[in-house]
All heavy atoms as an XYZ file, in Angstrom:
724
protein
N      -5.297      8.129    -10.416
C      -6.233      8.084     -9.306
C      -6.241      6.683     -8.716
O      -6.275      5.693     -9.436
C      -7.621      8.484     -9.792
C      -8.629      8.500     -8.704
S     -10.161      9.182     -9.340
C     -11.218      8.783     -8.011
N      -6.212      6.588     -7.424
C      -6.193      5.296     -6.736
C      -7.611      4.753     -6.614
O      -8.560      5.496     -6.411
C      -5.576      5.443     -5.356
N      -7.738      3.443     -6.757
C      -9.031      2.809     -6.516
C      -8.940      2.034     -5.223
O      -7.921      1.430     -4.908
C      -9.412      1.851     -7.658
O      -8.412      0.852     -7.771
C      -9.545      2.604     -8.960
N      -9.995      2.044     -4.439
C      -9.967      1.374     -3.141
C     -11.148      0.427     -3.022
O     -12.223      0.693     -3.517
C     -10.008      2.403     -2.018
C      -8.795      3.298     -1.987
S      -8.878      4.446     -0.635
C      -8.902      5.964     -1.538
N     -10.900     -0.675     -2.326
C     -11.948     -1.677     -2.156
C     -11.764     -2.335     -0.802
O     -10.718     -2.883     -0.522
C     -11.827     -2.712     -3.282
C     -12.976     -3.693     -3.295
O     -13.909     -3.517     -2.496
O     -12.944     -4.616     -4.103
N     -12.784     -2.236      0.047
C     -12.708     -2.845      1.380
C     -13.655     -4.039      1.421
O     -14.802     -3.942      1.044
C     -13.086     -1.822      2.445
C     -12.913     -2.341      3.842
C     -13.176     -1.265      4.873
O     -13.445     -0.130      4.498
O     -13.125     -1.594      6.048
N     -13.147     -5.171      1.862
C     -13.929     -6.413      1.878
C     -13.791     -7.081      3.234
O     -12.707     -7.150      3.787
C     -13.420     -7.391      0.796
C     -13.491     -6.740     -0.568
C     -14.213     -8.685      0.815
C     -12.733     -7.478     -1.629
N     -14.866     -7.611      3.748
C     -14.816     -8.377      4.998
C     -14.794     -9.856      4.623
O     -15.695    -10.356      3.978
C     -16.052     -8.077      5.852
C     -16.157     -8.947      7.060
C     -15.718     -8.200      8.260
N     -15.772     -9.098      9.400
C     -15.207     -8.831     10.515
N     -14.541     -7.717     10.676
N     -15.278     -9.659     11.521
N     -13.730    -10.574      5.019
C     -13.609    -12.001      4.754
C     -14.347    -12.743      5.860
O     -13.867    -12.864      6.971
C     -12.134    -12.403      4.706
C     -11.943    -13.865      4.371
O     -12.930    -14.580      4.171
O     -10.783    -14.270      4.321
N     -15.516    -13.253      5.576
C     -16.399    -13.854      6.588
C     -15.798    -15.108      7.221
O     -15.939    -15.332      8.404
C     -17.746    -14.196      5.967
C     -18.367    -13.030      5.249
C     -19.478    -12.422      6.037
N     -20.065    -11.331      5.281
C     -20.155    -10.113      5.730
N     -19.680     -9.799      6.892
N     -20.716     -9.179      5.018
N     -15.114    -15.939      6.465
C     -14.590    -17.197      6.997
C     -13.487    -16.975      8.016
O     -13.497    -17.560      9.080
C     -14.079    -18.084      5.862
C     -15.172    -18.624      4.980
C     -14.628    -19.483      3.867
O     -13.479    -19.968      3.990
O     -15.347    -19.681      2.891
N     -12.515    -16.170      7.698
C     -11.367    -15.979      8.573
C     -11.604    -14.866      9.597
O     -10.822    -14.715     10.522
C     -10.123    -15.670      7.751
N     -12.667    -14.072      9.446
C     -12.915    -12.967     10.350
C     -11.899    -11.858     10.198
O     -11.673    -11.082     11.111
N     -11.263    -11.761      9.044
C     -10.244    -10.744      8.781
C     -10.851     -9.594      7.990
O     -11.775     -9.779      7.203
C      -9.092    -11.332      7.955
C      -8.312    -12.414      8.639
C      -7.118    -11.825      9.287
C      -6.226    -12.937      9.810
N      -5.139    -12.410     10.570
N     -10.295     -8.416      8.210
C     -10.614     -7.264      7.387
C      -9.558     -7.177      6.298
O      -8.371     -7.346      6.588
C     -10.607     -5.990      8.226
C     -11.694     -5.888      9.276
C     -11.377     -4.743     10.227
C     -13.035     -5.676      8.620
N      -9.991     -6.900      5.081
C      -9.041     -6.763      3.985
C      -9.256     -5.422      3.305
O     -10.384     -4.931      3.232
C      -9.210     -7.902      2.985
C      -8.841     -9.244      3.578
C      -8.874    -10.363      2.561
O      -9.250    -10.106      1.402
O      -8.524    -11.490      2.935
N      -8.163     -4.851      2.831
C      -8.222     -3.575      2.127
C      -7.239     -3.636      0.973
O      -6.117     -4.127      1.137
C      -7.853     -2.433      3.087
C      -8.014     -1.076      2.486
C      -9.267     -0.494      2.395
C      -6.923     -0.383      2.015
C      -9.424      0.761      1.840
C      -7.061      0.875      1.462
C      -8.321      1.456      1.376
N      -7.664     -3.147     -0.180
C      -6.816     -3.160     -1.379
C      -6.702     -1.754     -1.934
O      -7.673     -0.988     -1.905
C      -7.430     -4.060     -2.457
O      -7.606     -5.359     -1.974
N      -5.530     -1.443     -2.447
C      -5.279     -0.136     -3.047
C      -4.456     -0.337     -4.303
O      -3.406     -0.994     -4.261
C      -4.521      0.750     -2.048
C      -4.084      2.124     -2.513
C      -5.302      3.016     -2.727
C      -3.160      2.749     -1.483
N      -4.918      0.195     -5.428
C      -4.177      0.163     -6.687
C      -3.821      1.591     -7.058
O      -4.709      2.446     -7.172
C      -4.998     -0.485     -7.798
C      -5.252     -1.953     -7.546
O      -4.360     -2.627     -7.011
O      -6.341     -2.418     -7.893
N      -2.522      1.852     -7.233
C      -2.043      3.194     -7.537
C      -1.377      3.181     -8.905
O      -0.309      2.587     -9.071
C      -1.024      3.679     -6.475
C      -0.629      5.120     -6.749
C      -1.577      3.516     -5.074
N      -1.996      3.828     -9.906
C      -1.371      3.889    -11.227
C      -0.268      4.948    -11.270
O      -0.403      6.011    -10.659
C      -2.533      4.253    -12.150
C      -3.502      4.968    -11.282
C      -3.327      4.424     -9.888
N       0.796      4.634    -11.976
C       1.904      5.563    -12.174
C       2.059      5.831    -13.667
O       1.607      5.030    -14.487
C       3.205      4.973    -11.613
C       3.289      5.039    -10.114
C       2.746      4.043     -9.327
C       3.909      6.114     -9.489
C       2.807      4.098     -7.951
C       3.980      6.182     -8.109
C       3.427      5.173     -7.339
N       2.713      6.921    -14.030
C       2.911      7.224    -15.450
C       3.757      6.172    -16.186
O       3.596      5.984    -17.387
C       3.632      8.577    -15.452
C       3.323      9.184    -14.124
C       3.165      8.028    -13.173
N       4.648      5.492    -15.461
C       5.506      4.494    -16.110
C       5.770      3.326    -15.158
O       5.612      3.446    -13.945
C       6.846      5.125    -16.517
O       7.615      5.422    -15.363
N       6.193      2.208    -15.737
C       6.537      1.044    -14.912
C       7.782      1.337    -14.077
O       7.934      0.802    -12.976
C       6.741     -0.196    -15.777
O       7.754      0.025    -16.728
N       8.665      2.188    -14.582
C       9.864      2.582    -13.830
C       9.479      3.260    -12.518
O      10.010      2.942    -11.457
C      10.733      3.504    -14.675
C      11.973      4.013    -13.977
C      12.788      4.957    -14.890
N      13.810      5.629    -14.137
C      13.645      6.813    -13.551
N      12.487      7.452    -13.642
N      14.622      7.367    -12.866
N       8.534      4.189    -12.588
C       8.102      4.898    -11.377
C       7.367      3.963    -10.411
O       7.536      4.070     -9.193
C       7.218      6.085    -11.744
C       8.013      7.204    -12.395
C       7.126      8.296    -12.957
O       6.093      7.985    -13.566
O       7.497      9.464    -12.772
N       6.580      3.048    -10.943
C       5.892      2.070    -10.079
C       6.913      1.198     -9.350
O       6.768      0.909     -8.159
C       4.941      1.209    -10.907
N       7.977      0.786    -10.054
C       9.036     -0.031     -9.438
C       9.811      0.751     -8.388
O      10.171      0.207     -7.341
C       9.994     -0.553    -10.509
O       9.325     -1.441    -11.362
N      10.067      2.034     -8.665
C      10.756      2.877     -7.681
C       9.909      2.981     -6.411
O      10.415      2.858     -5.295
C      11.051      4.280     -8.261
C      12.140      4.188     -9.326
C      11.456      5.256     -7.157
C      12.331      5.475    -10.121
N       8.615      3.190     -6.568
C       7.715      3.281     -5.407
C       7.719      1.965     -4.635
O       7.797      1.968     -3.407
C       6.306      3.640     -5.861
N       7.675      0.851     -5.341
C       7.698     -0.461     -4.678
C       8.970     -0.630     -3.855
O       8.911     -1.003     -2.680
C       7.597     -1.576     -5.714
C       7.749     -3.003     -5.178
C       6.547     -3.383     -4.328
C       7.936     -3.983     -6.318
N      10.110     -0.320     -4.447
C      11.382     -0.471     -3.725
C      11.490      0.506     -2.560
O      12.069      0.181     -1.522
C      12.556     -0.297     -4.689
C      12.707     -1.453     -5.665
C      14.018     -1.420     -6.434
N      14.322     -0.131     -7.029
C      13.983      0.238     -8.272
N      13.295     -0.584     -9.032
N      14.322      1.423     -8.737
N      10.918      1.676     -2.715
C      10.979      2.675     -1.643
C      10.073      2.312     -0.471
O      10.394      2.609      0.680
C      10.557      4.050     -2.172
O      11.446      4.481     -3.169
N       8.960      1.687     -0.749
C       7.971      1.391      0.294
C       8.097     -0.008      0.879
O       7.629     -0.264      1.980
C       6.558      1.581     -0.260
C       6.241      3.015     -0.674
C       4.999      3.056     -1.550
C       6.065      3.888      0.561
N       8.737     -0.921      0.184
C       8.857     -2.303      0.652
C       9.645     -2.474      1.942
O       9.289     -3.325      2.753
C       9.475     -3.188     -0.438
O       8.552     -3.351     -1.488
N      10.727     -1.716      2.179
C      11.501     -1.932      3.413
C      10.719     -1.668      4.693
O      11.077     -2.157      5.753
C      12.664     -0.947      3.304
C      12.770     -0.636      1.857
C      11.379     -0.738      1.318
N       9.636     -0.903      4.616
C       8.870     -0.564      5.818
C       7.957     -1.719      6.205
O       6.848     -1.859      5.704
C       8.039      0.702      5.593
C       8.899      1.928      5.397
O      10.036      1.919      5.886
O       8.441      2.878      4.749
N       8.421     -2.534      7.118
C       7.624     -3.648      7.618
C       6.614     -3.132      8.639
O       6.822     -2.097      9.267
C       8.521     -4.689      8.287
C       9.542     -5.286      7.365
C       9.011     -6.577      6.785
N      10.025     -7.200      5.963
C       9.842     -7.497      4.704
N       8.709     -7.252      4.118
N      10.801     -8.068      4.009
N       5.563     -3.895      8.831
C       4.584     -3.549      9.856
C       5.244     -3.696     11.224
O       5.904     -4.696     11.487
C       3.364     -4.464      9.760
C       2.527     -4.234      8.529
C       1.945     -2.824      8.468
O       1.664     -2.230      9.521
O       1.782     -2.330      7.353
N       5.084     -2.709     12.117
C       5.745     -2.777     13.423
C       5.226     -3.907     14.308
O       5.970     -4.474     15.084
C       5.464     -1.423     14.052
C       4.382     -0.818     13.252
C       4.371     -1.479     11.915
N       3.977     -4.242     14.190
C       3.413     -5.331     14.997
C       3.723     -6.663     14.349
O       3.630     -6.813     13.142
C       1.901     -5.174     15.107
C       1.501     -3.980     15.944
C       0.012     -3.905     16.021
N      -0.493     -5.127     16.640
C      -1.526     -5.161     17.439
N      -2.167     -4.069     17.719
N      -1.928     -6.301     17.962
N       4.049     -7.633     15.148
C       4.349     -8.967     14.628
C       3.077     -9.693     14.183
O       3.107    -10.499     13.288
C       5.076     -9.798     15.694
C       6.393     -9.195     16.097
C       7.506     -9.901     15.396
C       8.810     -9.384     15.933
N       9.806     -9.175     14.981
N       1.966     -9.436     14.841
C       0.733    -10.127     14.516
C      -0.407     -9.162     14.301
O      -0.310     -7.987     14.581
N      -1.484     -9.669     13.750
C      -2.666     -8.854     13.590
C      -2.822     -8.201     12.238
O      -3.922     -7.798     11.876
N      -1.721     -8.066     11.475
C      -1.821     -7.411     10.168
C      -0.719     -7.896      9.233
O       0.399     -8.170      9.666
C      -1.776     -5.878     10.301
C      -2.158     -5.220      8.973
C      -0.429     -5.398     10.803
C      -2.598     -3.795      9.101
N      -1.066     -8.003      7.970
C      -0.075     -8.301      6.929
C      -0.294     -7.317      5.786
O      -1.409     -6.826      5.569
C      -0.197     -9.738      6.388
O      -1.510     -9.930      5.855
C       0.082    -10.761      7.468
N       0.785     -7.036      5.060
C       0.720     -6.133      3.911
C       1.549     -6.725      2.786
O       2.675     -7.160      3.004
C       1.255     -4.758      4.303
C       1.186     -3.751      3.173
C       1.789     -2.441      3.561
N       3.241     -2.598      3.652
C       4.058     -1.757      4.227
N       3.593     -0.698      4.823
N       5.349     -1.964      4.245
N       0.995     -6.734      1.577
C       1.700     -7.233      0.400
C       1.718     -6.138     -0.655
O       0.680     -5.548     -0.960
C       1.001     -8.452     -0.186
C       1.038     -9.673      0.694
C       0.291    -10.824      0.048
O      -0.863    -10.685     -0.325
N       0.974    -11.935     -0.103
N       2.908     -5.885     -1.208
C       3.051     -4.917     -2.284
C       3.506     -5.638     -3.539
O       4.425     -6.465     -3.479
C       4.100     -3.855     -1.929
C       3.705     -2.796     -0.925
C       3.930     -3.282      0.477
C       4.489     -1.539     -1.180
N       2.890     -5.316     -4.668
C       3.285     -5.877     -5.963
C       3.171     -4.797     -7.031
O       2.448     -3.812     -6.851
C       2.397     -7.076     -6.360
O       1.035     -6.652     -6.421
C       2.532     -8.238     -5.384
N       3.891     -5.016     -8.129
C       3.789     -4.123     -9.279
C       3.410     -4.961    -10.490
O       3.973     -6.022    -10.725
C       5.117     -3.375     -9.547
C       5.104     -2.704    -10.897
C       5.376     -2.349     -8.467
N       2.454     -4.447    -11.244
C       2.068     -5.058    -12.511
C       1.995     -3.937    -13.538
O       1.088     -3.099    -13.481
C       0.724     -5.759    -12.378
O       0.336     -6.309    -13.617
N       2.981     -3.902    -14.413
C       3.039     -2.815    -15.385
C       3.275     -1.488    -14.700
O       4.276     -1.295    -14.025
N       2.318     -0.584    -14.854
C       2.456      0.750    -14.262
C       1.656      0.900    -12.960
O       1.527      2.008    -12.441
C       1.972      1.828    -15.251
O       0.584      1.610    -15.538
C       2.789      1.812    -16.523
N       1.148     -0.208    -12.429
C       0.294     -0.145    -11.237
C       0.952     -0.787    -10.022
O       1.382     -1.935    -10.080
C      -1.056     -0.834    -11.503
O      -1.689     -0.208    -12.624
C      -1.972     -0.736    -10.298
N       1.010     -0.023     -8.945
C       1.449     -0.529     -7.647
C       0.201     -0.989     -6.909
O      -0.747     -0.219     -6.736
C       2.155      0.569     -6.844
C       2.493      0.250     -5.390
C       3.584     -0.819     -5.323
C       2.926      1.503     -4.652
N       0.183     -2.256     -6.497
C      -0.957     -2.807     -5.770
C      -0.542     -3.141     -4.345
O       0.522     -3.719     -4.132
C      -1.476     -4.074     -6.448
O      -1.943     -3.767     -7.743
N      -1.405     -2.774     -3.406
C      -1.144     -3.047     -1.997
C      -2.365     -3.752     -1.430
O      -3.501     -3.341     -1.688
C      -0.880     -1.746     -1.202
C      -0.356     -2.069      0.187
C       0.069     -0.833     -1.941
N      -2.112     -4.815     -0.661
C      -3.190     -5.585     -0.043
C      -2.888     -5.735      1.445
O      -1.802     -6.167      1.817
C      -3.314     -6.977     -0.662
C      -3.439     -7.004     -2.166
C      -4.835     -6.626     -2.628
N      -4.940     -6.661     -4.086
C      -4.939     -5.592     -4.860
N      -4.831     -4.400     -4.332
N      -5.054     -5.697     -6.161
N      -3.849     -5.366      2.275
C      -3.724     -5.530      3.713
C      -4.731     -6.565      4.193
O      -5.813     -6.692      3.627
C      -4.054     -4.236      4.447
C      -3.063     -3.144      4.386
C      -2.064     -2.887      5.284
C      -2.986     -2.099      3.413
N      -1.379     -1.756      4.917
C      -1.918     -1.262      3.773
C      -3.706     -1.804      2.263
C      -1.570     -0.138      3.032
C      -3.354     -0.701      1.513
C      -2.301      0.118      1.906
N      -4.387     -7.243      5.270
C      -5.304     -8.137      5.969
C      -5.049     -7.939      7.461
O      -3.905     -8.024      7.910
C      -5.039     -9.593      5.567
O      -5.904    -10.454      6.246
N      -6.116     -7.640      8.208
C      -5.948     -7.311      9.627
C      -7.044     -7.938     10.471
O      -8.138     -8.227      9.984
C      -5.951     -5.803      9.825
N      -6.728     -8.111     11.756
C      -7.690     -8.649     12.710
C      -8.656     -7.576     13.218
O      -9.785     -7.880     13.575
C      -6.969     -9.255     13.918
C      -6.143    -10.470     13.544
O      -6.482    -11.145     12.558
O      -5.151    -10.749     14.244
N      -8.198     -6.319     13.269
C      -8.993     -5.238     13.841
C      -9.008     -4.032     12.918
O      -8.010     -3.716     12.273
C      -8.409     -4.792     15.181
C      -8.347     -5.862     16.245
C      -7.639     -5.367     17.490
O      -7.636     -4.142     17.735
O      -7.076     -6.203     18.210
N     -10.127     -3.332     12.892
C     -10.276     -2.145     12.047
C      -9.279     -1.054     12.435
O      -8.723     -0.368     11.575
C     -11.700     -1.610     12.133
N      -9.036     -0.898     13.720
C      -8.121      0.149     14.191
C      -6.711     -0.074     13.647
O      -6.062      0.861     13.165
C      -8.105      0.181     15.723
C      -7.164      1.218     16.319
C      -7.152      1.120     17.843
N      -6.795     -0.201     18.330
C      -5.544     -0.625     18.485
N      -4.534      0.158     18.185
N      -5.304     -1.832     18.948
N      -6.244     -1.310     13.706
C      -4.901     -1.642     13.219
C      -4.820     -1.397     11.715
O      -3.843     -0.846     11.207
C      -4.545     -3.104     13.555
C      -4.503     -3.314     15.063
C      -3.223     -3.509     12.917
C      -4.448     -4.780     15.469
N      -5.857     -1.801     11.005
C      -5.900     -1.605      9.555
C      -5.883     -0.120      9.220
O      -5.122      0.322      8.351
C      -7.149     -2.275      8.984
C      -7.356     -2.177      7.482
C      -6.197     -2.821      6.726
C      -8.678     -2.824      7.095
N      -6.682      0.668      9.914
C      -6.753      2.109      9.663
C      -5.401      2.792      9.883
O      -4.961      3.602      9.059
C      -7.822      2.733     10.569
C      -8.056      4.195     10.322
C      -9.171      4.767     11.197
N      -8.842      4.673     12.615
C      -9.462      3.885     13.480
N     -10.435      3.103     13.086
N      -9.110      3.874     14.745
N      -4.721      2.455     10.956
C      -3.420      3.061     11.255
C      -2.393      2.668     10.190
O      -1.629      3.508      9.700
C      -2.933      2.650     12.665
C      -1.485      3.030     12.883
C      -3.819      3.282     13.733
N      -2.380      1.402      9.795
C      -1.425      0.930      8.795
C      -1.655      1.595      7.440
O      -0.712      2.038      6.784
C      -1.515     -0.594      8.661
O      -0.610     -1.048      7.680
N      -2.919      1.677      7.015
C      -3.238      2.295      5.722
C      -2.891      3.784      5.763
O      -2.285      4.315      4.818
C      -4.718      2.072      5.350
C      -5.104      2.905      4.127
C      -4.986      0.589      5.086
N      -3.233      4.452      6.845
C      -2.914      5.875      6.962
C      -1.425      6.147      6.910
O      -0.967      7.062      6.207
N      -0.647      5.348      7.610
C       0.806      5.497      7.603
C       1.372      5.234      6.207
O       2.236      5.969      5.720
C       1.424      4.533      8.613
O       2.820      4.593      8.566
N       0.865      4.198      5.554
C       1.329      3.875      4.204
C       1.028      5.028      3.239
O       1.875      5.393      2.423
C       0.674      2.587      3.697
C       1.070      2.249      2.297
C       2.248      1.552      2.052
C       0.296      2.637      1.225
C       2.633      1.260      0.752
C       0.670      2.350     -0.076
C       1.838      1.650     -0.307
N      -0.164      5.606      3.330
C      -0.525      6.706      2.434
C       0.377      7.916      2.651
O       0.735      8.610      1.686
C      -1.998      7.079      2.611
C      -2.993      6.033      2.120
C      -4.420      6.448      2.480
C      -2.858      5.782      0.635
N       0.758      8.177      3.897
C       1.711      9.262      4.176
C       3.045      9.002      3.485
O       3.619      9.896      2.854
C       1.938      9.422      5.683
C       0.746     10.014      6.403
O      -0.138     10.609      5.740
O       0.688      9.878      7.645
N       3.540      7.763      3.596
C       4.811      7.410      2.965
C       4.694      7.442      1.440
O       5.603      7.914      0.749
C       5.282      6.022      3.417
C       5.771      5.997      4.816
N       5.059      5.395      5.828
C       6.886      6.507      5.385
C       5.732      5.539      6.963
N       6.829      6.222      6.721
N       3.592      6.949      0.907
C       3.369      6.963     -0.537
C       3.367      8.393     -1.067
O       3.977      8.690     -2.098
C       2.049      6.262     -0.878
C       1.633      6.293     -2.344
C       2.652      5.569     -3.214
C       0.244      5.683     -2.497
N       2.714      9.287     -0.353
C       2.672     10.691     -0.752
C       4.080     11.286     -0.814
O       4.439     11.981     -1.772
C       1.806     11.478      0.226
O       1.811     12.842     -0.089
N       4.890     10.992      0.183
C       6.269     11.479      0.214
C       7.084     10.919     -0.950
O       7.837     11.645     -1.612
C       6.923     11.114      1.543
C       8.361     11.573      1.738
C       8.464     13.088      1.664
C       8.882     11.057      3.063
N       6.923      9.627     -1.241
C       7.639      9.001     -2.363
C       7.236      9.654     -3.679
O       8.085      9.981     -4.515
C       7.377      7.473     -2.390
C       7.825      6.855     -3.700
C       8.067      6.790     -1.224
N       5.944      9.892     -3.869
C       5.465     10.495     -5.120
C       5.955     11.934     -5.268
O       6.368     12.348     -6.357
C       3.945     10.417     -5.184
C       3.448      8.984     -5.294
S       1.669      8.836     -5.240
C       1.278      9.165     -6.956
N       5.936     12.695     -4.176
C       6.444     14.067     -4.224
C       7.933     14.085     -4.551
O       8.397     14.924     -5.330
C       6.195     14.765     -2.889
C       4.753     15.103     -2.624
C       4.524     15.656     -1.229
O       5.495     16.105     -0.579
O       3.365     15.629     -0.784
N       8.680     13.176     -3.965
C      10.123     13.091     -4.217
C      10.401     12.752     -5.674
O      11.277     13.355     -6.310
C      10.783     12.058     -3.285
O      10.508     12.425     -1.927
C      12.277     11.977     -3.503
N       9.655     11.802     -6.222
C       9.842     11.458     -7.640
C       9.530     12.636     -8.544
O      10.223     12.868     -9.528
C       8.980     10.248     -8.018
C       9.538      8.932     -7.520
S       8.770      7.485     -8.249
C       7.163      7.510     -7.480
N       8.508     13.425     -8.212
C       8.159     14.596     -9.021
C       9.273     15.621     -8.991
O       9.606     16.209    -10.014
C       6.859     15.216     -8.531
C       5.638     14.416     -8.906
C       4.351     15.025     -8.364
O       4.380     15.891     -7.489
N       3.232     14.550     -8.860
N       9.864     15.846     -7.822
C      10.927     16.844     -7.695
C      12.154     16.428     -8.515
O      12.735     17.239     -9.237
C      11.321     17.047     -6.217
C      12.630     17.822     -6.088
C      10.204     17.743     -5.470
N      12.532     15.165     -8.437
C      13.727     14.701     -9.135
C      13.478     14.470    -10.629
O      14.424     14.414    -11.404
C      14.301     13.443     -8.487
C      15.045     13.747     -7.222
C      14.451     13.574     -5.989
C      16.337     14.254     -7.271
C      15.127     13.882     -4.818
C      17.032     14.559     -6.116
C      16.417     14.379     -4.883
N      12.222     14.343    -11.040
C      11.902     14.130    -12.442
C      11.871     15.449    -13.203
O      12.035     15.489    -14.408
C      10.566     13.412    -12.568
C      10.321     12.904    -13.981
O      11.285     12.456    -14.625
O       9.149     12.929    -14.422
N      11.642     16.535    -12.479
C      11.517     17.862    -13.114
C      12.824     18.386    -13.634
O      13.868     18.187    -13.178
C      10.927     18.856    -12.130
O       9.651     18.426    -11.713
């Protein structure tokens, strides 16, 4: 189950969002990281995304200037994450 935490950074005026996704193994977390890392944010400014793996957990951190940009980026990422997880399940069976 993913845990989510939304924080408003008062000093920089940025919106931040964090998502931690546990996987059954570190191998699967690494596969997800490699599968999702090539997708850069289409906009040059206004949003950043960082992906890391620690053990069996894939962590994603966003920072954005506007809620709309953050919402679109998170939604798109979740769609891609869902596809990656479904693909791993099919090939693992």
